C-alpha positions as CSV (number, residue, x, y, z in Angstrom):
1,M,0.5,6.4,-6.3
2,P,0.9,3.9,-3.5
3,F,0.2,4.9,0.1
4,W,1.8,2.5,2.5
5,T,0.4,2.1,6.0
6,V,2.2,0.6,9.0
7,F,-0.6,-1.7,9.8
8,N,-4.4,-1.9,9.4
9,D,-5.0,0.1,12.5
10,R,-7.1,3.2,13.1
11,M,-4.0,5.5,13.1
12,S,-3.1,4.3,9.6
13,A,-6.7,4.8,8.4
14,E,-6.7,8.3,9.9
15,R,-3.4,9.1,8.2
16,L,-4.8,7.9,4.8
17,N,-7.9,10.0,5.3
18,N,-5.8,13.0,6.2
19,Y,-3.7,12.5,3.1
20,L,-6.9,12.2,0.9
21,D,-8.2,15.4,2.5
22,T,-5.2,17.3,1.1
23,A,-4.6,15.5,-2.2
24,K,-6.3,16.0,-5.5
25,P,-9.3,13.6,-5.7
26,Y,-8.5,10.1,-7.0
27,D,-10.6,8.5,-9.7
28,E,-9.7,5.0,-8.5
29,I,-8.5,3.7,-5.1
30,Y,-7.5,0.1,-4.7
31,M,-6.6,-1.3,-1.3
32,T,-5.3,-4.5,0.2
33,L,-5.3,-5.2,3.9
34,F,-3.0,-7.4,6.0
35,S,-5.1,-10.4,7.0
36,N,-3.2,-12.0,10.0
37,G,-6.0,-14.0,11.5
38,L,-6.4,-11.8,14.6
39,K,-8.8,-9.1,15.6
40,A,-6.6,-6.7,17.4
41,L,-7.1,-3.7,19.6
42,G,-7.1,-0.5,17.6
43,Q,-7.6,-2.3,14.3
44,A,-9.7,-0.3,11.8
45,S,-12.9,-2.1,10.9
46,I,-13.7,-3.2,7.4
47,E,-16.4,-0.5,7.3
48,E,-13.7,2.2,8.1
49,W,-11.7,0.9,5.1
50,Q,-14.8,0.8,2.9
51,S,-15.4,4.5,3.8
52,I,-11.9,5.3,2.5
53,L,-12.6,3.4,-0.7
54,S,-15.8,5.3,-1.2
55,R,-13.7,8.5,-1.6
56,A,-12.7,7.4,-5.1
57,R,-14.6,9.4,-7.8
58,T,-15.3,6.4,-10.0
59,R,-14.0,3.2,-8.4
60,G,-12.9,2.1,-4.9
61,Q,-12.1,-1.6,-4.6
62,F,-10.4,-4.1,-2.2
63,I,-7.7,-6.3,-3.8
64,G,-7.6,-9.8,-2.4
65,V,-9.8,-9.0,0.7
66,N,-12.7,-11.1,1.7
67,Q,-14.8,-8.6,3.6
68,Q,-16.8,-11.3,5.4
69,T,-13.8,-13.1,6.9
70,Y,-11.3,-10.2,7.3
71,P,-8.9,-10.3,9.2
72,G,-9.1,-14.1,9.5
73,D,-8.7,-14.8,5.8
74,L,-5.2,-16.0,5.1
75,A,-6.1,-16.8,1.5
76,S,-6.1,-13.0,0.8
77,Y,-2.4,-13.2,-0.1
78,T,-3.2,-15.5,-3.0
79,R,-6.3,-13.6,-4.1
80,H,-4.2,-10.3,-4.0
81,Y,-2.1,-11.7,-6.8
82,T,-5.0,-12.9,-8.9
83,D,-7.1,-9.8,-8.3
84,L,-4.2,-7.6,-9.4
85,K,-3.9,-9.5,-12.7
86,K,-7.6,-8.9,-13.4
87,L,-7.2,-5.1,-13.3
88,E,-6.8,-3.3,-16.5
89,E,-3.2,-2.4,-17.1
90,R,-2.7,1.3,-17.4
91,Y,1.1,1.7,-17.6
92,P,3.8,-0.9,-18.4
93,I,6.0,-1.9,-15.5
94,P,9.3,-0.1,-15.9
95,E,12.6,-1.9,-16.0
96,S,14.5,-2.2,-12.7
97,L,17.0,0.5,-11.8
98,T,20.6,-0.2,-11.4
99,I,22.2,0.8,-8.1
100,Q,23.9,3.7,-9.9
101,Q,20.6,4.9,-11.3
102,L,19.0,4.6,-7.9
103,D,21.9,6.6,-6.3
104,K,21.5,9.3,-8.9
105,F,17.8,9.5,-8.4
106,L,18.1,9.8,-4.7
107,S,20.8,12.4,-4.9
108,Q,18.6,14.5,-7.2
109,A,15.6,14.1,-4.9
110,G,17.4,15.5,-1.9
111,A,15.6,15.0,1.4
112,R,12.3,14.0,-0.2
113,Y,13.1,10.3,0.3
114,P,15.1,9.7,3.5
115,V,17.1,6.7,2.4
116,Q,20.4,5.7,4.0
117,W,22.7,3.0,2.6
118,I,24.3,0.9,5.3
119,D,27.3,-1.0,3.9
120,R,27.4,-4.4,5.5
121,C,28.9,-6.1,2.5
122,C,31.9,-8.3,2.9
123,Q,32.3,-8.1,6.7
124,V,34.2,-11.0,8.0
125,N,34.5,-11.8,11.7
């Protein structure tokens, strides 16, 4: 199950830790980090992210991240793609949903996924 963070800051690391505190333990955790070339205030260190990966029961691994050069490694985006291809496939990727199928899913899910459609199609000034 993906867990999306806002950025690689301490608040995001804390939220992920809080989630893992309440979730069933994961056998595997894979993580990619946004490598923007800057060391920013409030950015979680590579050690903090490694600590989260260590919570996996069998395997915790970075995807595309060069731990020695993070966050200055812009090649991480290319390695992310190649690293993902090396992972053992567990489930086939499902076909894309049609808009009608997505609408039906969201209506059945209720407030679980707060998605709003904004119709900006075909506006002419």
